[in-house]
N, C-alpha and C positions, 0 to 999 in steps of 0.2 A: 477747429481753432481759427480765430479771426485776427487778421493783420490789417493795420492801417498803414498805407504807404503814402508818405508826403514827399513828393518829388516834382520839381518844376519842369523838367525836360519831358515833353509829351511822349517821345518814342521810348525812353527808358521807363517812364511811368506805366505805359501800356504793356511793355515787355515784362516788367515785374509782375503786374497784375495777372497777365496771362500765364506766365511761367509758374508763379506761386500757386495759382488755381489748379494747374495740372499736378502740382505736388500735394494737393489735398487741402490747401488753405482756402478759407473764405477771405476775400480781399476787398477793402474799401480804399479809395484813393483821394488825395487832395493835391492841389497844384501850387499853393502859396502859403505864407505864414498864417494869415488870418483864417483862411479856410481850413488849414490844417489844425489850428488850435481848436476851432469849433468842433471839427470832426473828432479830435482827440478827447474832447470833453463829453461827446454825445454818442460815439460809435460803439462803446463797450468792447473795444478791441482788446485782445489778450496781449499783443505786442505792437508797438509803433515802430515802423521803419522810417527814419527821418533823415532827409537830406539836409546838409548844413546850409548850402547856398540857395536861398529861397527869396522870391520877391515879396514885397509887403513888409515882412521882417524875417530875419534869418532863422534857421533851425535852432540855434542856441538860444535866441530870445524866446522862441516858442517853448523850448524846453524849460527855461527859467520861469515863464509864466505858468506852465503846467505844474511844475513842482511847487510854485508859490501857492497854488490852489490845493495843495496836499494830494495831488493825483500821483499815485505810485506805479502807474502802468509802465512796464519795462520798455525802454527806448533803446533801439539799435541805430546808431548814427552811421549814415553813409556820406562820404565826402571824397573829393579828389585831393583834398589837402592831407598830406601824410606826415607832416612834421610833428615831433613830439609835443611842441607847444599847442598845436591844434587839438591833439588827442587829449591832452591834459585839460584844455579849456572845455572840451565836451564833457569830460568826467566831472569837472567842477560845476558845470551847469546842471548835472543830474543824470547824464547818460549812464546806461548799464553796460553797454558794449559798443564796439567801434569797428567798422569795416571799411577800409579805404577802397576807392575805385581804382582800377577795374576789379571785379570780384566774381567768384563763381556762385551761381544761383544756389547750388546745393549747399555751399557753406553758409550763405545767408539763411537758408531754411533751417539748417542744423543749429545755427546760433539762436534763431528765433524760438525754436522748440526748447532749447536749453534755458533761455530766459523765462519762458512760460512755466517750465517745470520748477525752476528756482523760485519763482514768485508763488506758485501754488504751494510749495512746501513751506514757504515763509509766512503766508498770510491766510492760512486756513484754520481759524479757531473753530471750536464747536459752536454751531448756531442753534440757539434754543427757540423753538416755536411751540409754545404751550407744552404739550406732552411729547413733542418730537425733539430729537437731538440729531443735528446733521453734522457728522464728523468727517470733514473732507480729507483730513490727513489719513484716516483709516478707511476711506471710501465706504462709509457705513452710515445708515440712518437707523436710529433707535426710537422706540416708543416706550417711555417710562423705563429706559435703561435696557430694554430688550431689542436686539437687532431685528429689523424688518428685512425679509428676503427679496428686496427690490432688485429688478434688473438694472444694469448699468445705466441705460438711457433714462430710466425713470429717476434714478438718483441724480444724474447730471442735470436733468431738467429741474428737479427740486432745488439743487444747489444754485442754479442760475436764477431761479425765481426768488429764492430766499436772499441771495446776495443783493437783489434789487427790490426788496420787499416794499410794497406800496407804490412801486413804479411799474409802468407798462414795459414789458420786454417784447420786442417786435418778433414777428415770425422769422424774419431774416436772421436775427441774432440766435434764435432757438435752432434754426437749421445749421448755422455755423458751429454751434456747440455740440449738437447731437449727431449731425449727418454730414460733416464736412468732407468725408471720404467717399460719399455715395454719389454716383453720377445720375442714376435713375431713381429719384426720390418720389415715392407715391404721394399723390395729392392729399391723402388723409393721414399721412404718417404722424404729423404733429398732433392732430386731433386725437389719434389713437394713443399716443404717449401721454397726453394730458388726461384723457379718460382713465387710463390705467393708474396714473399717479393719484387721481382723485379717489380711486378705490382704496388706496393705501392711507391717505392722510385725512380724508373727510370723515366727519362724525355722523352716524346715522341720525336722520331727522333734522339736521342743521344745514344751512346754506353752504355751498362749496367754498373752501378757502381760496380757490383759484377763480378769478373773474375773467370771463372771456370778453374781449373787445373785438368784435367781428371784423375781419379784414385787416386788423392792426396787430394784435398780439394778446398777451395774457398778463395778469397781475396777481400776485400773491398778497392778500390783504391781512391775513392773521395766521 
């Protein structure tokens, strides 16, 4: 699971990145409003942890711009401001949850996981890929209506590639989705998962549906 942390205080930003990584998250960070907005639009994070007080423009403005672009990534606001008006302002801008400083890192992690689960349950329609049906809600992949006995990692990889069909998904994002809890990741783990997935979804005698961009990532074209 991947988190984007947008926090301007260097010490807190580094502590969050280090602590959340120890709890099994992949973490990307940004230090101000403009950088945070760009990262939010390009990082493919599962949840955004967003400080309100940011240079450039503040977290609420970042959130309004993000929601204005129809981005529905869950956002957990962090702020030292604890008044009800501040909390309401955050929710009106599009926040999904709110955590005042100081906070316990374990609570932040629990809230982030809950937001990710809630989003998964809400936005997982069945994705149709020619003869394949990817049913995220049932954690199932079917061919012509019949379930394929894929392993979990192969299914998660297909879900990730299908959600960004026609776009390159980086190796880092694949690692975050498939191997976030593993410390010693083998160098060929991603290649092995892609190879196995190709066996399930490619048609004999036809080019692979998954395009390899060496050193960059993979793309699902059809």
